[in-house]
C-alpha positions in Angstrom: 16.6 7.7 9.2 16.3 6.6 12.7 12.9 6.2 14.1 13.0 3.9 17.1 10.5 5.5 19.4 7.3 7.6 19.3 5.8 9.0 22.4 8.0 6.7 24.5 6.8 3.6 22.7 8.5 1.5 20.0 7.6 3.3 16.7 7.1 0.2 14.6 3.9 -1.2 16.2 2.4 2.3 16.0 3.5 3.1 12.4 2.4 -0.2 10.8 -1.2 0.7 11.4 -1.1 3.5 8.8 -0.4 1.3 5.7 -2.5 -1.5 7.2 -5.5 0.8 7.2 -4.8 2.9 4.2 -3.8 0.3 1.6 -7.2 -1.6 1.7 -9.1 1.7 1.9 -7.1 3.0 -1.1 -7.6 -0.3 -2.9 -11.4 0.0 -2.5 -11.3 3.5 -3.8 -9.0 2.5 -6.6 -11.3 -0.2 -7.8 -14.2 2.3 -7.7 -12.3 4.9 -9.8 -11.0 2.2 -12.2 -14.6 1.2 -12.9 -16.3 4.6 -12.9 -14.9 7.6 -14.6 -17.4 9.9 -12.9 -16.1 8.7 -9.5 -12.6 9.0 -10.8 -13.2 12.7 -11.3 -14.7 13.0 -7.8 -12.3 11.1 -5.6 -9.4 10.0 -7.8 -6.9 12.5 -6.5 -7.8 11.9 -2.9 -7.1 8.2 -3.4 -3.7 9.1 -5.0 -2.8 11.3 -2.1 -3.8 8.7 0.4 -1.8 6.0 -1.5 1.2 8.3 -1.4 0.9 8.7 2.3 0.7 4.9 2.5 4.0 4.6 0.6 5.7 7.0 3.0 4.2 5.2 6.0 5.3 1.9 4.6 8.9 3.1 4.3 8.8 4.5 7.8 7.3 1.2 9.1 10.0 -0.8 7.4 12.8 1.4 8.8 11.4 1.4 12.3 10.9 -2.4 12.0 14.6 -2.8 11.4 15.4 -0.8 14.5 12.8 -2.7 16.5 14.3 -6.0 15.4 17.8 -4.8 16.4 16.4 -3.6 19.8 14.7 -6.9 20.4 18.1 -8.6 19.9 16.3 -11.8 19.2 16.4 -14.2 16.2 13.4 -16.2 15.1 12.3 -17.5 11.8 8.9 -15.7 12.2 10.5 -12.4 12.8 12.9 -12.9 9.9 10.0 -13.8 7.6 8.0 -10.8 8.7 11.0 -8.5 8.1 11.5 -9.9 4.5 7.8 -9.4 3.7 7.8 -5.9 5.1 10.8 -4.9 3.0 9.2 -6.1 -0.2 5.8 -4.6 0.7 7.2 -1.1 0.1 7.6 -2.0 -3.6 4.0 -3.2 -3.8 2.9 0.1 -2.3 5.0 2.1 -4.8 3.7 0.1 -7.8 0.1 0.7 -6.6 0.7 4.4 -6.1 2.4 4.7 -9.5 -0.4 2.9 -11.3 -3.0 5.2 -9.6 -1.0 8.3 -10.4 -0.6 7.3 -14.1 -4.4 6.6 -14.4 -5.2 10.0 -12.9 -2.7 11.9 -15.0 -4.0 10.2 -18.1 -7.6 10.9 -17.1 -6.9 14.5 -16.5 -5.1 14.9 -19.8 -8.0 13.2 -21.6 -10.6 15.4 -19.9 -8.7 18.5 -20.9 -8.3 17.4 -24.5 -12.0 16.6 -24.7 -12.9 20.0 -23.2 -10.4 21.8 -25.6 -10.2 20.7 -29.2 -12.5 17.8 -28.8 -10.4 15.4 -30.8 -11.6 12.8 -33.3 -13.2 9.4 -32.8 -9.8 7.7 -33.2 -8.3 9.8 -30.5 -11.2 9.1 -28.1 -10.9 5.4 -28.9 -7.2 5.4 -28.1 -7.8 7.4 -24.9 -10.4 4.8 -23.8 -8.1 1.9 -24.6 -5.3 3.4 -22.6 -7.7 4.2 -19.7 -8.9 0.6 -19.7 -5.4 -0.7 -19.6 -4.4 1.6 -16.8 -7.6 0.7 -14.9 -6.7 -3.0 -15.2 -3.2 -2.3 -13.9 -4.7 -0.2 -11.0 -7.0 -3.1 -10.0 -4.1 -5.6 -10.2 -1.7 -3.5 -8.2 -4.5 -2.7 -5.6 -5.2 -6.3 -5.1 -1.5 -7.2 -5.0 -0.7 -4.5 -2.4 -3.8 -5.5 -0.3 -2.7 -9.1 -0.3 0.9 -8.2 0.6 -0.2 -5.9 3.4 -2.3 -8.8 4.7 0.7 -11.2 4.5 3.0 -8.8 6.3 0.5 -8.1 9.0 -0.3 -11.7 9.5 3.3 -12.7 9.7 3.9 -9.9 12.2 1.0 -11.0 14.3 2.2 -14.6 14.3 5.7 -13.5 15.4 4.3 -11.4 18.3 1.5 -13.7 19.4 3.5 -17.0 19.1 6.0 -15.4 21.5 3.3 -14.2 23.9 1.5 -17.5 23.8 4.8 -19.4 24.2 5.7 -17.2 27.2 2.4 -17.8 28.9 2.2 -21.5 28.6 5.8 -22.5 28.7 5.9 -23.8 25.1 7.4 -22.1 22.1 4.8 -23.4 19.7 2.1 -20.9 18.5 
């Protein structure tokens, strides 16, 4: 899919702000719902939807980044590093989304089971254990995605601002 420009501007610098904002926000929400089942019931699906939007935005940012890189027609180690990190970030976002979705589906199934037949103590114990494991995975993937979005953003900023600083003072060091 080609997405080179939005509103007459390069799409990549505009699109990257969606995952940069949503991933840390979703990570905070994910940690809250991982720790508190009452909050999970209140905001869990909202966090899942926002994380899904972040996945789509991450893919769009990566695609537009490739086009932006081609349009710049410039090779630099900083741009190359940013592009590599950006391509791998999509997988971090997908893993985070999948973990959140799994936790929410499991939680919904457990709530329905408890409301219905009730289940025995052993079933409740197994349900809590699975919820705990899924919650741990959610926290790990939330932290991983947040760190990776930081790395991608930082490398992109270094690539842009080292060029700007280098152009203004005549040096290429940033």
